[in-house]
C-alpha positions in Angstrom: 13.0 31.5 -39.2 15.5 28.8 -40.0 14.8 25.1 -40.2 16.4 24.4 -36.7 14.1 26.9 -35.1 11.1 25.5 -36.9 12.0 22.0 -35.8 12.3 23.1 -32.1 9.1 24.9 -32.2 7.4 21.9 -33.8 8.7 19.6 -31.1 7.6 22.1 -28.3 4.1 22.4 -29.8 3.9 18.6 -30.2 5.0 17.9 -26.7 2.4 20.5 -25.4 -0.4 18.8 -27.4 0.7 15.4 -25.9 0.8 16.9 -22.4 -2.7 18.5 -22.8 -4.2 15.2 -24.2 -2.7 12.9 -21.5 -3.7 15.5 -18.8 -7.4 15.4 -19.9 -7.6 11.7 -19.5 -5.7 11.5 -16.3 -7.6 14.4 -14.8 -11.0 12.9 -15.7 -10.0 9.7 -13.9 -9.1 11.7 -10.8 -12.3 13.7 -10.9 -14.3 10.4 -11.3 -12.8 9.4 -8.0 -14.3 12.6 -6.4 -17.7 12.5 -8.1 -18.3 8.8 -8.2 -16.3 7.1 -5.3 -18.3 3.9 -5.7 -17.0 3.6 -9.3 -13.5 4.1 -8.1 -14.0 1.3 -5.5 -15.3 -1.0 -8.2 -12.3 -0.2 -10.4 -9.8 -0.7 -7.6 -11.5 -4.0 -6.8 -11.7 -5.3 -10.3 -8.4 -4.2 -11.8 -6.0 -3.5 -8.9 -7.3 -6.3 -6.6 -7.8 -3.8 -3.8 -11.2 -4.4 -2.1 -12.9 -2.0 0.3 -11.8 1.3 -1.0 -13.9 3.6 1.2 -15.3 7.0 0.1 -12.8 8.9 2.2 -9.9 7.1 0.7 -11.3 7.5 -2.8 -11.6 11.2 -2.1 -8.0 11.3 -0.8 -6.6 9.5 -3.9 -8.7 11.6 -6.3 -7.6 14.9 -4.5 -4.0 13.9 -4.5 -4.2 12.9 -8.1 -5.9 16.2 -9.1 -3.0 18.2 -7.5 -0.3 16.1 -9.2 -2.0 16.1 -12.6 -2.4 19.9 -12.4 1.3 20.2 -11.6 1.9 17.8 -14.6 -0.2 20.1 -16.9 1.8 23.1 -15.7 5.2 21.4 -16.1 6.1 21.5 -12.5 8.6 19.1 -11.0 8.6 17.4 -14.3 10.8 14.4 -13.3 8.3 13.6 -10.5 5.0 14.5 -12.0 5.7 13.1 -15.5 7.1 10.0 -13.9 3.9 9.7 -11.7 1.8 10.0 -14.9 3.9 7.4 -16.6 4.0 4.9 -13.7 0.3 5.2 -12.7 -0.9 4.9 -16.3 1.3 2.0 -16.9 -0.1 0.2 -13.8 -3.7 0.9 -15.0 -2.8 -0.2 -18.6 -1.1 -3.5 -17.4 -3.7 -4.2 -14.9 -6.3 -4.6 -17.7 -4.2 -7.3 -19.5 -7.3 -9.6 -19.5 -9.2 -7.0 -21.6 -6.3 -6.6 -23.9 -6.1 -10.4 -24.5 -9.7 -10.5 -25.4 -10.1 -7.4 -27.6 -13.4 -8.5 -29.1 -15.1 -9.3 -25.8 -17.8 -6.9 -24.5 -16.5 -3.3 -24.5 -12.8 -4.6 -24.4 -11.6 -3.0 -27.5 -11.8 0.5 -25.9 -9.0 -0.6 -23.4 -6.6 -0.4 -26.5 -6.7 3.3 -26.3 -4.5 3.0 -23.2 -1.6 1.8 -25.2 -1.0 4.9 -27.4 -1.5 7.1 -24.3 1.1 5.1 -22.5 3.4 5.7 -25.3 2.6 9.4 -25.1 3.3 9.5 -21.3 6.6 7.6 -22.1 7.6 10.1 -24.7 6.8 13.1 -22.4 8.8 11.6 -19.6 11.8 11.0 -21.9 11.5 14.4 -23.6 10.6 16.4 -20.5 13.5 18.7 -20.7 12.3 19.8 -24.2 8.7 20.2 -23.1 8.9 23.9 -22.2 5.9 25.5 -23.9 3.4 26.8 -21.3 5.4 25.4 -18.2 6.8 27.0 -15.1 10.5 26.7 -15.8 11.6 27.8 -12.3 9.7 25.0 -10.5 11.8 22.2 -11.6 
């Protein structure tokens, strides 16, 4: 195998690992809305300033997210699914700016984990055409 093929394979494996890692976090957030809609309502109220998120709406949002995140995992409609992941994670990261401004407050340091994940989502979006390992190529 020549160096160029090794580099391409390394990039594909790296992008797959980023996609899997980002998927796990985003999928768990979506599942949380389905399993614990009251927690979703509290998060929407505190960080997104959206009060009164009912159980039905939490289920609808969580269900839609599950489908989009599964499409993201499978590399389907990359421009839209990778873009959705980037935008939604960007919103969730920037909505926690108060926690980021006070990193040593109670449990706030954990919010910093969102920053490298946002960078990973950005890299995946920009390199989506090179992210071909374990994807459905015909569904883009």
